[in-house]
KOLRO-105829 format. One record per residue: x, y, z of N, C-alpha, C in turn; residue number from 1; residue in three letters. Coordinates in Angstrom, 1 decimal. Example, Ala and Ser with C-alpha at 12.3 -4.5 7.8 and 13.67 -1.06 7.14 Angstrom:
<pt><n_c1>13.2</n_c1><n_c2>-5.7</n_c2><n_c3>7.8</n_c3><ca_c1>12.3</ca_c1><ca_c2>-4.5</ca_c2><ca_c3>7.8</ca_c3><c_c1>13.2</c_c1><c_c2>-3.3</c_c2><c_c3>7.8</c_c3><k>1</k><r>ALA</r></pt>
<pt><n_c1>12.8</n_c1><n_c2>-2.2</n_c2><n_c3>7.1</n_c3><ca_c1>13.7</ca_c1><ca_c2>-1.1</ca_c2><ca_c3>7.1</ca_c3><c_c1>12.9</c_c1><c_c2>0.0</c_c2><c_c3>7.9</c_c3><k>2</k><r>SER</r></pt>
//
This chain:
<pt><n_c1>-170.4</n_c1><n_c2>-176.6</n_c2><n_c3>-69.0</n_c3><ca_c1>-170.5</ca_c1><ca_c2>-174.8</ca_c2><ca_c3>-69.0</ca_c3><c_c1>-169.1</c_c1><c_c2>-174.6</c_c2><c_c3>-69.7</c_c3><k>1</k><r>UNK</r></pt>
<pt><n_c1>-169.1</n_c1><n_c2>-173.9</n_c2><n_c3>-70.6</n_c3><ca_c1>-167.5</ca_c1><ca_c2>-173.2</ca_c2><ca_c3>-71.2</ca_c3><c_c1>-167.6</c_c1><c_c2>-172.1</c_c2><c_c3>-71.1</c_c3><k>2</k><r>UNK</r></pt>
<pt><n_c1>-166.6</n_c1><n_c2>-171.8</n_c2><n_c3>-70.3</n_c3><ca_c1>-166.1</ca_c1><ca_c2>-170.5</ca_c2><ca_c3>-69.8</ca_c3><c_c1>-165.0</c_c1><c_c2>-170.3</c_c2><c_c3>-70.7</c_c3><k>3</k><r>UNK</r></pt>
<pt><n_c1>-164.8</n_c1><n_c2>-169.2</n_c2><n_c3>-71.2</n_c3><ca_c1>-163.7</ca_c1><ca_c2>-168.7</ca_c2><ca_c3>-71.9</ca_c3><c_c1>-162.8</c_c1><c_c2>-167.3</c_c2><c_c3>-71.4</c_c3><k>4</k><r>UNK</r></pt>
<pt><n_c1>-163.6</n_c1><n_c2>-166.9</n_c2><n_c3>-70.5</n_c3><ca_c1>-163.2</ca_c1><ca_c2>-165.6</ca_c2><ca_c3>-70.2</ca_c3><c_c1>-163.3</c_c1><c_c2>-165.6</c_c2><c_c3>-68.4</c_c3><k>5</k><r>UNK</r></pt>
<pt><n_c1>-162.5</n_c1><n_c2>-164.9</n_c2><n_c3>-67.7</n_c3><ca_c1>-162.6</ca_c1><ca_c2>-164.9</ca_c2><ca_c3>-66.1</ca_c3><c_c1>-163.7</c_c1><c_c2>-163.2</c_c2><c_c3>-66.0</c_c3><k>6</k><r>UNK</r></pt>
<pt><n_c1>-163.6</n_c1><n_c2>-162.8</n_c2><n_c3>-66.9</n_c3><ca_c1>-164.2</ca_c1><ca_c2>-161.3</ca_c2><ca_c3>-66.9</ca_c3><c_c1>-165.9</c_c1><c_c2>-161.6</c_c2><c_c3>-66.6</c_c3><k>7</k><r>UNK</r></pt>
<pt><n_c1>-166.3</n_c1><n_c2>-160.8</n_c2><n_c3>-65.4</n_c3><ca_c1>-167.4</ca_c1><ca_c2>-161.3</ca_c2><ca_c3>-65.2</ca_c3><c_c1>-168.7</c_c1><c_c2>-160.5</c_c2><c_c3>-65.8</c_c3><k>8</k><r>UNK</r></pt>
<pt><n_c1>-168.8</n_c1><n_c2>-160.9</n_c2><n_c3>-66.7</n_c3><ca_c1>-169.8</ca_c1><ca_c2>-159.7</ca_c2><ca_c3>-67.6</ca_c3><c_c1>-171.0</c_c1><c_c2>-160.0</c_c2><c_c3>-67.6</c_c3><k>9</k><r>UNK</r></pt>
<pt><n_c1>-171.7</n_c1><n_c2>-161.2</n_c2><n_c3>-67.1</n_c3><ca_c1>-172.9</ca_c1><ca_c2>-161.2</ca_c2><ca_c3>-66.5</ca_c3><c_c1>-173.4</c_c1><c_c2>-160.3</c_c2><c_c3>-65.7</c_c3><k>10</k><r>UNK</r></pt>
<pt><n_c1>-172.8</n_c1><n_c2>-160.4</n_c2><n_c3>-64.5</n_c3><ca_c1>-173.4</ca_c1><ca_c2>-159.3</ca_c2><ca_c3>-63.4</ca_c3><c_c1>-173.3</c_c1><c_c2>-157.8</c_c2><c_c3>-63.7</c_c3><k>11</k><r>UNK</r></pt>
<pt><n_c1>-171.9</n_c1><n_c2>-157.6</n_c2><n_c3>-64.4</n_c3><ca_c1>-172.0</ca_c1><ca_c2>-156.2</ca_c2><ca_c3>-65.0</ca_c3><c_c1>-172.9</c_c1><c_c2>-156.1</c_c2><c_c3>-65.9</c_c3><k>12</k><r>UNK</r></pt>
<pt><n_c1>-173.2</n_c1><n_c2>-156.4</n_c2><n_c3>-66.8</n_c3><ca_c1>-174.6</ca_c1><ca_c2>-156.4</ca_c2><ca_c3>-67.5</ca_c3><c_c1>-175.5</c_c1><c_c2>-155.8</c_c2><c_c3>-66.7</c_c3><k>13</k><r>UNK</r></pt>
<pt><n_c1>-175.9</n_c1><n_c2>-157.3</n_c2><n_c3>-65.7</n_c3><ca_c1>-177.2</ca_c1><ca_c2>-157.0</ca_c2><ca_c3>-64.5</ca_c3><c_c1>-177.2</c_c1><c_c2>-155.7</c_c2><c_c3>-64.2</c_c3><k>14</k><r>UNK</r></pt>
<pt><n_c1>-176.1</n_c1><n_c2>-155.5</n_c2><n_c3>-63.5</n_c3><ca_c1>-175.7</ca_c1><ca_c2>-154.1</ca_c2><ca_c3>-62.7</ca_c3><c_c1>-175.8</c_c1><c_c2>-152.9</c_c2><c_c3>-63.8</c_c3><k>15</k><r>UNK</r></pt>
<pt><n_c1>-175.7</n_c1><n_c2>-152.8</n_c2><n_c3>-65.0</n_c3><ca_c1>-175.6</ca_c1><ca_c2>-151.8</ca_c2><ca_c3>-66.0</ca_c3><c_c1>-177.2</c_c1><c_c2>-151.2</c_c2><c_c3>-66.2</c_c3><k>16</k><r>UNK</r></pt>
<pt><n_c1>-178.0</n_c1><n_c2>-152.8</n_c2><n_c3>-66.1</n_c3><ca_c1>-179.0</ca_c1><ca_c2>-152.5</ca_c2><ca_c3>-66.9</ca_c3><c_c1>-180.1</c_c1><c_c2>-152.4</c_c2><c_c3>-65.4</c_c3><k>17</k><r>UNK</r></pt>
<pt><n_c1>-180.0</n_c1><n_c2>-152.5</n_c2><n_c3>-64.4</n_c3><ca_c1>-180.5</ca_c1><ca_c2>-152.1</ca_c2><ca_c3>-63.0</ca_c3><c_c1>-180.2</c_c1><c_c2>-150.6</c_c2><c_c3>-63.2</c_c3><k>18</k><r>UNK</r></pt>
<pt><n_c1>-179.2</n_c1><n_c2>-149.9</n_c2><n_c3>-63.4</n_c3><ca_c1>-178.7</ca_c1><ca_c2>-148.7</ca_c2><ca_c3>-62.9</ca_c3><c_c1>-179.0</c_c1><c_c2>-147.5</c_c2><c_c3>-63.9</c_c3><k>19</k><r>UNK</r></pt>
<pt><n_c1>-179.1</n_c1><n_c2>-147.9</n_c2><n_c3>-65.1</n_c3><ca_c1>-179.2</ca_c1><ca_c2>-147.2</ca_c2><ca_c3>-66.3</ca_c3><c_c1>-180.7</c_c1><c_c2>-147.2</c_c2><c_c3>-67.1</c_c3><k>20</k><r>UNK</r></pt>
<pt><n_c1>-181.8</n_c1><n_c2>-148.0</n_c2><n_c3>-66.1</n_c3><ca_c1>-183.0</ca_c1><ca_c2>-147.9</ca_c2><ca_c3>-66.5</ca_c3><c_c1>-183.5</c_c1><c_c2>-146.2</c_c2><c_c3>-66.1</c_c3><k>21</k><r>UNK</r></pt>
<pt><n_c1>-184.9</n_c1><n_c2>-145.9</n_c2><n_c3>-66.5</n_c3><ca_c1>-185.5</ca_c1><ca_c2>-144.7</ca_c2><ca_c3>-66.2</ca_c3><c_c1>-185.6</c_c1><c_c2>-144.6</c_c2><c_c3>-64.4</c_c3><k>22</k><r>UNK</r></pt>
<pt><n_c1>-186.2</n_c1><n_c2>-145.9</n_c2><n_c3>-63.8</n_c3><ca_c1>-186.1</ca_c1><ca_c2>-145.8</ca_c2><ca_c3>-62.7</ca_c3><c_c1>-184.7</c_c1><c_c2>-145.6</c_c2><c_c3>-61.5</c_c3><k>23</k><r>UNK</r></pt>
<pt><n_c1>-183.9</n_c1><n_c2>-146.6</n_c2><n_c3>-62.0</n_c3><ca_c1>-183.0</ca_c1><ca_c2>-146.3</ca_c2><ca_c3>-61.7</ca_c3><c_c1>-182.0</c_c1><c_c2>-144.8</c_c2><c_c3>-61.7</c_c3><k>24</k><r>UNK</r></pt>
<pt><n_c1>-182.0</n_c1><n_c2>-144.5</n_c2><n_c3>-62.6</n_c3><ca_c1>-181.3</ca_c1><ca_c2>-142.9</ca_c2><ca_c3>-63.1</ca_c3><c_c1>-182.2</c_c1><c_c2>-142.3</c_c2><c_c3>-62.3</c_c3><k>25</k><r>UNK</r></pt>
<pt><n_c1>-183.4</n_c1><n_c2>-142.2</n_c2><n_c3>-61.9</n_c3><ca_c1>-184.0</ca_c1><ca_c2>-141.2</ca_c2><ca_c3>-60.8</ca_c3><c_c1>-183.7</c_c1><c_c2>-141.5</c_c2><c_c3>-59.7</c_c3><k>26</k><r>UNK</r></pt>
<pt><n_c1>-183.4</n_c1><n_c2>-142.8</n_c2><n_c3>-59.2</n_c3><ca_c1>-183.1</ca_c1><ca_c2>-143.5</ca_c2><ca_c3>-57.7</ca_c3><c_c1>-181.4</c_c1><c_c2>-142.8</c_c2><c_c3>-57.5</c_c3><k>27</k><r>UNK</r></pt>
<pt><n_c1>-180.6</n_c1><n_c2>-142.9</n_c2><n_c3>-58.7</n_c3><ca_c1>-179.3</ca_c1><ca_c2>-142.2</ca_c2><ca_c3>-58.4</ca_c3><c_c1>-179.1</c_c1><c_c2>-140.9</c_c2><c_c3>-58.2</c_c3><k>28</k><r>UNK</r></pt>
<pt><n_c1>-180.2</n_c1><n_c2>-140.2</n_c2><n_c3>-59.1</n_c3><ca_c1>-180.4</ca_c1><ca_c2>-138.5</ca_c2><ca_c3>-59.1</ca_c3><c_c1>-180.8</c_c1><c_c2>-138.1</c_c2><c_c3>-57.6</c_c3><k>29</k><r>UNK</r></pt>
<pt><n_c1>-181.8</n_c1><n_c2>-138.9</n_c2><n_c3>-57.4</n_c3><ca_c1>-182.4</ca_c1><ca_c2>-138.5</ca_c2><ca_c3>-55.8</ca_c3><c_c1>-181.5</c_c1><c_c2>-138.5</c_c2><c_c3>-54.9</c_c3><k>30</k><r>UNK</r></pt>
<pt><n_c1>-180.7</n_c1><n_c2>-139.7</n_c2><n_c3>-55.0</n_c3><ca_c1>-179.3</ca_c1><ca_c2>-140.1</ca_c2><ca_c3>-54.0</ca_c3><c_c1>-178.4</c_c1><c_c2>-139.0</c_c2><c_c3>-53.8</c_c3><k>31</k><r>UNK</r></pt>
<pt><n_c1>-178.2</n_c1><n_c2>-138.6</n_c2><n_c3>-55.0</n_c3><ca_c1>-176.4</ca_c1><ca_c2>-137.6</ca_c2><ca_c3>-55.0</ca_c3><c_c1>-176.9</c_c1><c_c2>-136.2</c_c2><c_c3>-55.4</c_c3><k>32</k><r>UNK</r></pt>
<pt><n_c1>-177.9</n_c1><n_c2>-136.2</n_c2><n_c3>-56.2</n_c3><ca_c1>-178.4</ca_c1><ca_c2>-134.5</ca_c2><ca_c3>-56.7</ca_c3><c_c1>-179.7</c_c1><c_c2>-134.0</c_c2><c_c3>-56.1</c_c3><k>33</k><r>UNK</r></pt>
<pt><n_c1>-180.3</n_c1><n_c2>-134.4</n_c2><n_c3>-55.4</n_c3><ca_c1>-181.6</ca_c1><ca_c2>-134.2</ca_c2><ca_c3>-55.0</ca_c3><c_c1>-181.3</c_c1><c_c2>-132.9</c_c2><c_c3>-54.1</c_c3><k>34</k><r>UNK</r></pt>
<pt><n_c1>-182.1</n_c1><n_c2>-131.7</n_c2><n_c3>-54.5</n_c3><ca_c1>-182.1</ca_c1><ca_c2>-130.7</ca_c2><ca_c3>-53.5</ca_c3><c_c1>-182.5</c_c1><c_c2>-130.5</c_c2><c_c3>-51.9</c_c3><k>35</k><r>UNK</r></pt>
<pt><n_c1>-182.9</n_c1><n_c2>-131.8</n_c2><n_c3>-51.6</n_c3><ca_c1>-183.5</ca_c1><ca_c2>-131.8</ca_c2><ca_c3>-50.3</ca_c3><c_c1>-183.0</c_c1><c_c2>-133.1</c_c2><c_c3>-49.2</c_c3><k>36</k><r>UNK</r></pt>
<pt><n_c1>-182.7</n_c1><n_c2>-132.7</n_c2><n_c3>-48.6</n_c3><ca_c1>-181.8</ca_c1><ca_c2>-133.6</ca_c2><ca_c3>-47.8</ca_c3><c_c1>-182.4</c_c1><c_c2>-134.6</c_c2><c_c3>-47.4</c_c3><k>37</k><r>UNK</r></pt>
<pt><n_c1>-183.6</n_c1><n_c2>-135.0</n_c2><n_c3>-46.9</n_c3><ca_c1>-184.3</ca_c1><ca_c2>-135.7</ca_c2><ca_c3>-46.5</ca_c3><c_c1>-184.7</c_c1><c_c2>-136.7</c_c2><c_c3>-48.1</c_c3><k>38</k><r>UNK</r></pt>
<pt><n_c1>-184.5</n_c1><n_c2>-136.5</n_c2><n_c3>-49.3</n_c3><ca_c1>-184.3</ca_c1><ca_c2>-137.2</ca_c2><ca_c3>-50.2</ca_c3><c_c1>-183.0</c_c1><c_c2>-138.1</c_c2><c_c3>-50.0</c_c3><k>39</k><r>UNK</r></pt>
<pt><n_c1>-182.0</n_c1><n_c2>-137.0</n_c2><n_c3>-50.2</n_c3><ca_c1>-180.7</ca_c1><ca_c2>-137.6</ca_c2><ca_c3>-50.0</ca_c3><c_c1>-180.3</c_c1><c_c2>-138.9</c_c2><c_c3>-49.1</c_c3><k>40</k><r>UNK</r></pt>
<pt><n_c1>-180.9</n_c1><n_c2>-138.3</n_c2><n_c3>-47.6</n_c3><ca_c1>-180.6</ca_c1><ca_c2>-139.2</ca_c2><ca_c3>-46.5</ca_c3><c_c1>-181.5</c_c1><c_c2>-140.8</c_c2><c_c3>-46.7</c_c3><k>41</k><r>UNK</r></pt>
<pt><n_c1>-182.6</n_c1><n_c2>-140.6</n_c2><n_c3>-47.7</n_c3><ca_c1>-183.3</ca_c1><ca_c2>-141.9</ca_c2><ca_c3>-47.7</ca_c3><c_c1>-182.4</c_c1><c_c2>-142.5</c_c2><c_c3>-48.7</c_c3><k>42</k><r>UNK</r></pt>
<pt><n_c1>-182.3</n_c1><n_c2>-141.7</n_c2><n_c3>-50.0</n_c3><ca_c1>-181.7</ca_c1><ca_c2>-142.9</ca_c2><ca_c3>-51.2</ca_c3><c_c1>-180.4</c_c1><c_c2>-143.5</c_c2><c_c3>-51.1</c_c3><k>43</k><r>UNK</r></pt>
<pt><n_c1>-179.3</n_c1><n_c2>-142.4</n_c2><n_c3>-50.5</n_c3><ca_c1>-178.0</ca_c1><ca_c2>-143.0</ca_c2><ca_c3>-50.1</ca_c3><c_c1>-178.1</c_c1><c_c2>-144.2</c_c2><c_c3>-49.4</c_c3><k>44</k><r>UNK</r></pt>
<pt><n_c1>-178.5</n_c1><n_c2>-144.5</n_c2><n_c3>-48.5</n_c3><ca_c1>-178.2</ca_c1><ca_c2>-145.8</ca_c2><ca_c3>-48.0</ca_c3><c_c1>-178.5</c_c1><c_c2>-147.0</c_c2><c_c3>-49.2</c_c3><k>45</k><r>UNK</r></pt>
<pt><n_c1>-179.8</n_c1><n_c2>-146.9</n_c2><n_c3>-49.5</n_c3><ca_c1>-180.5</ca_c1><ca_c2>-147.8</ca_c2><ca_c3>-50.5</ca_c3><c_c1>-179.3</c_c1><c_c2>-147.9</c_c2><c_c3>-51.6</c_c3><k>46</k><r>UNK</r></pt>
<pt><n_c1>-179.0</n_c1><n_c2>-146.7</n_c2><n_c3>-52.2</n_c3><ca_c1>-178.0</ca_c1><ca_c2>-147.1</ca_c2><ca_c3>-53.3</ca_c3><c_c1>-176.5</c_c1><c_c2>-147.5</c_c2><c_c3>-53.0</c_c3><k>47</k><r>UNK</r></pt>
<pt><n_c1>-175.8</n_c1><n_c2>-147.4</n_c2><n_c3>-51.9</n_c3><ca_c1>-174.7</ca_c1><ca_c2>-147.6</ca_c2><ca_c3>-51.5</ca_c3><c_c1>-174.9</c_c1><c_c2>-149.2</c_c2><c_c3>-51.0</c_c3><k>48</k><r>UNK</r></pt>
<pt><n_c1>-176.1</n_c1><n_c2>-149.5</n_c2><n_c3>-50.5</n_c3><ca_c1>-176.2</ca_c1><ca_c2>-151.2</ca_c2><ca_c3>-50.1</ca_c3><c_c1>-176.4</c_c1><c_c2>-151.9</c_c2><c_c3>-51.1</c_c3><k>49</k><r>UNK</r></pt>
<pt><n_c1>-177.1</n_c1><n_c2>-151.2</n_c2><n_c3>-52.6</n_c3><ca_c1>-177.0</ca_c1><ca_c2>-152.0</ca_c2><ca_c3>-53.5</ca_c3><c_c1>-175.8</c_c1><c_c2>-152.1</c_c2><c_c3>-54.5</c_c3><k>50</k><r>UNK</r></pt>
<pt><n_c1>-175.1</n_c1><n_c2>-151.1</n_c2><n_c3>-54.2</n_c3><ca_c1>-173.6</ca_c1><ca_c2>-151.0</ca_c2><ca_c3>-55.3</ca_c3><c_c1>-172.5</c_c1><c_c2>-152.2</c_c2><c_c3>-54.2</c_c3><k>51</k><r>UNK</r></pt>
<pt><n_c1>-173.1</n_c1><n_c2>-152.2</n_c2><n_c3>-52.8</n_c3><ca_c1>-172.1</ca_c1><ca_c2>-153.2</ca_c2><ca_c3>-52.5</ca_c3><c_c1>-172.5</c_c1><c_c2>-154.7</c_c2><c_c3>-52.6</c_c3><k>52</k><r>UNK</r></pt>
<pt><n_c1>-173.8</n_c1><n_c2>-154.7</n_c2><n_c3>-52.6</n_c3><ca_c1>-174.3</ca_c1><ca_c2>-156.2</ca_c2><ca_c3>-53.2</ca_c3><c_c1>-173.8</c_c1><c_c2>-156.6</c_c2><c_c3>-54.6</c_c3><k>53</k><r>UNK</r></pt>
<pt><n_c1>-173.8</n_c1><n_c2>-155.5</n_c2><n_c3>-55.1</n_c3><ca_c1>-173.3</ca_c1><ca_c2>-155.5</ca_c2><ca_c3>-56.7</ca_c3><c_c1>-171.8</c_c1><c_c2>-156.0</c_c2><c_c3>-56.8</c_c3><k>54</k><r>UNK</r></pt>
<pt><n_c1>-171.0</n_c1><n_c2>-155.2</n_c2><n_c3>-56.0</n_c3><ca_c1>-169.4</ca_c1><ca_c2>-155.6</ca_c2><ca_c3>-56.0</ca_c3><c_c1>-169.5</c_c1><c_c2>-157.1</c_c2><c_c3>-55.5</c_c3><k>55</k><r>UNK</r></pt>
<pt><n_c1>-170.3</n_c1><n_c2>-157.7</n_c2><n_c3>-54.2</n_c3><ca_c1>-170.1</ca_c1><ca_c2>-159.2</ca_c2><ca_c3>-53.9</ca_c3><c_c1>-170.5</c_c1><c_c2>-160.3</c_c2><c_c3>-55.0</c_c3><k>56</k><r>UNK</r></pt>
<pt><n_c1>-171.5</n_c1><n_c2>-159.3</n_c2><n_c3>-55.7</n_c3><ca_c1>-171.9</ca_c1><ca_c2>-160.7</ca_c2><ca_c3>-56.8</ca_c3><c_c1>-170.8</c_c1><c_c2>-160.7</c_c2><c_c3>-58.0</c_c3><k>57</k><r>UNK</r></pt>
<pt><n_c1>-170.4</n_c1><n_c2>-159.6</n_c2><n_c3>-58.2</n_c3><ca_c1>-169.1</ca_c1><ca_c2>-159.6</ca_c2><ca_c3>-59.4</ca_c3><c_c1>-168.0</c_c1><c_c2>-160.2</c_c2><c_c3>-59.1</c_c3><k>58</k><r>UNK</r></pt>
<pt><n_c1>-167.5</n_c1><n_c2>-160.2</n_c2><n_c3>-58.0</n_c3><ca_c1>-166.5</ca_c1><ca_c2>-161.0</ca_c2><ca_c3>-56.9</ca_c3><c_c1>-166.6</c_c1><c_c2>-162.4</c_c2><c_c3>-57.1</c_c3><k>59</k><r>UNK</r></pt>
<pt><n_c1>-168.1</n_c1><n_c2>-162.7</n_c2><n_c3>-56.8</n_c3><ca_c1>-168.5</ca_c1><ca_c2>-164.2</ca_c2><ca_c3>-56.8</ca_c3><c_c1>-168.4</c_c1><c_c2>-165.0</c_c2><c_c3>-58.1</c_c3><k>60</k><r>UNK</r></pt>
<pt><n_c1>-169.0</n_c1><n_c2>-164.0</n_c2><n_c3>-58.9</n_c3><ca_c1>-168.8</ca_c1><ca_c2>-164.6</ca_c2><ca_c3>-60.3</ca_c3><c_c1>-167.6</c_c1><c_c2>-164.8</c_c2><c_c3>-61.0</c_c3><k>61</k><r>UNK</r></pt>
<pt><n_c1>-166.6</n_c1><n_c2>-163.6</n_c2><n_c3>-60.7</n_c3><ca_c1>-165.1</ca_c1><ca_c2>-163.8</ca_c2><ca_c3>-61.0</ca_c3><c_c1>-164.4</c_c1><c_c2>-164.8</c_c2><c_c3>-60.5</c_c3><k>62</k><r>UNK</r></pt>
<pt><n_c1>-164.7</n_c1><n_c2>-165.3</n_c2><n_c3>-59.2</n_c3><ca_c1>-164.4</ca_c1><ca_c2>-166.6</ca_c2><ca_c3>-58.7</ca_c3><c_c1>-164.6</c_c1><c_c2>-168.1</c_c2><c_c3>-58.9</c_c3><k>63</k><r>UNK</r></pt>
<pt><n_c1>-165.9</n_c1><n_c2>-167.8</n_c2><n_c3>-59.4</n_c3><ca_c1>-166.4</ca_c1><ca_c2>-169.0</ca_c2><ca_c3>-60.1</ca_c3><c_c1>-166.1</c_c1><c_c2>-169.3</c_c2><c_c3>-61.1</c_c3><k>64</k><r>UNK</r></pt>
<pt><n_c1>-165.8</n_c1><n_c2>-168.2</n_c2><n_c3>-62.4</n_c3><ca_c1>-165.2</ca_c1><ca_c2>-168.3</ca_c2><ca_c3>-63.5</ca_c3><c_c1>-163.5</c_c1><c_c2>-168.7</c_c2><c_c3>-63.6</c_c3><k>65</k><r>UNK</r></pt>
<pt><n_c1>-163.1</n_c1><n_c2>-168.1</n_c2><n_c3>-62.4</n_c3><ca_c1>-161.5</ca_c1><ca_c2>-168.3</ca_c2><ca_c3>-62.4</ca_c3><c_c1>-161.6</c_c1><c_c2>-169.9</c_c2><c_c3>-62.1</c_c3><k>66</k><r>UNK</r></pt>
<pt><n_c1>-162.1</n_c1><n_c2>-170.3</n_c2><n_c3>-60.9</n_c3><ca_c1>-162.1</ca_c1><ca_c2>-171.6</ca_c2><ca_c3>-60.8</ca_c3><c_c1>-162.5</c_c1><c_c2>-172.3</c_c2><c_c3>-62.4</c_c3><k>67</k><r>UNK</r></pt>
<pt><n_c1>-163.3</n_c1><n_c2>-172.5</n_c2><n_c3>-62.5</n_c3><ca_c1>-163.9</ca_c1><ca_c2>-173.2</ca_c2><ca_c3>-63.8</ca_c3><c_c1>-162.8</c_c1><c_c2>-173.2</c_c2><c_c3>-65.2</c_c3><k>68</k><r>UNK</r></pt>
<pt><n_c1>-162.1</n_c1><n_c2>-171.5</n_c2><n_c3>-65.2</n_c3><ca_c1>-160.8</ca_c1><ca_c2>-171.9</ca_c2><ca_c3>-66.1</ca_c3><c_c1>-159.7</c_c1><c_c2>-172.6</c_c2><c_c3>-65.9</c_c3><k>69</k><r>UNK</r></pt>
<pt><n_c1>-159.4</n_c1><n_c2>-172.4</n_c2><n_c3>-64.4</n_c3><ca_c1>-158.3</ca_c1><ca_c2>-173.5</ca_c2><ca_c3>-63.9</ca_c3><c_c1>-158.8</c_c1><c_c2>-175.0</c_c2><c_c3>-64.1</c_c3><k>70</k><r>UNK</r></pt>
<pt><n_c1>-159.4</n_c1><n_c2>-174.9</n_c2><n_c3>-64.0</n_c3><ca_c1>-160.2</ca_c1><ca_c2>-176.5</ca_c2><ca_c3>-63.7</ca_c3><c_c1>-159.9</c_c1><c_c2>-177.4</c_c2><c_c3>-65.3</c_c3><k>71</k><r>UNK</r></pt>
<pt><n_c1>-160.7</n_c1><n_c2>-176.4</n_c2><n_c3>-66.2</n_c3><ca_c1>-160.6</ca_c1><ca_c2>-176.7</ca_c2><ca_c3>-67.4</ca_c3><c_c1>-159.3</c_c1><c_c2>-176.7</c_c2><c_c3>-68.1</c_c3><k>72</k><r>UNK</r></pt>
<pt><n_c1>-158.2</n_c1><n_c2>-175.9</n_c2><n_c3>-67.6</n_c3><ca_c1>-156.9</ca_c1><ca_c2>-176.0</ca_c2><ca_c3>-68.1</ca_c3><c_c1>-156.4</c_c1><c_c2>-177.0</c_c2><c_c3>-67.6</c_c3><k>73</k><r>UNK</r></pt>
<pt><n_c1>-156.6</n_c1><n_c2>-177.5</n_c2><n_c3>-66.2</n_c3><ca_c1>-155.9</ca_c1><ca_c2>-178.7</ca_c2><ca_c3>-66.0</ca_c3><c_c1>-156.6</c_c1><c_c2>-180.1</c_c2><c_c3>-66.4</c_c3><k>74</k><r>UNK</r></pt>
<pt><n_c1>-157.2</n_c1><n_c2>-180.1</n_c2><n_c3>-67.2</n_c3><ca_c1>-158.0</ca_c1><ca_c2>-181.1</ca_c2><ca_c3>-67.9</ca_c3><c_c1>-159.2</c_c1><c_c2>-181.6</c_c2><c_c3>-67.3</c_c3><k>75</k><r>UNK</r></pt>
<pt><n_c1>-159.3</n_c1><n_c2>-181.4</n_c2><n_c3>-66.5</n_c3><ca_c1>-160.8</ca_c1><ca_c2>-181.8</ca_c2><ca_c3>-65.6</ca_c3><c_c1>-162.1</c_c1><c_c2>-181.8</c_c2><c_c3>-66.0</c_c3><k>76</k><r>UNK</r></pt>
<pt><n_c1>-163.1</n_c1><n_c2>-182.2</n_c2><n_c3>-66.0</n_c3><ca_c1>-164.4</ca_c1><ca_c2>-181.7</ca_c2><ca_c3>-66.8</ca_c3><c_c1>-165.3</c_c1><c_c2>-182.1</c_c2><c_c3>-65.7</c_c3><k>77</k><r>UNK</r></pt>
//
């Protein structure tokens, strides 16, 4: 695997695809902009949990990429 950058672009791209499709946008709207309290109470924990999971995935990808870049800089394969 040839890693050239530490930027976690794969997981950020996946998160953007999940959030910006029609179902994801509808879920985000119902979580934060719904007129009914019940809809907000149901959707907000789901959206915030998904956001936390995506943050963990981004951090893990960044750590793996950082380790691979450091290993490659040392000359190990």
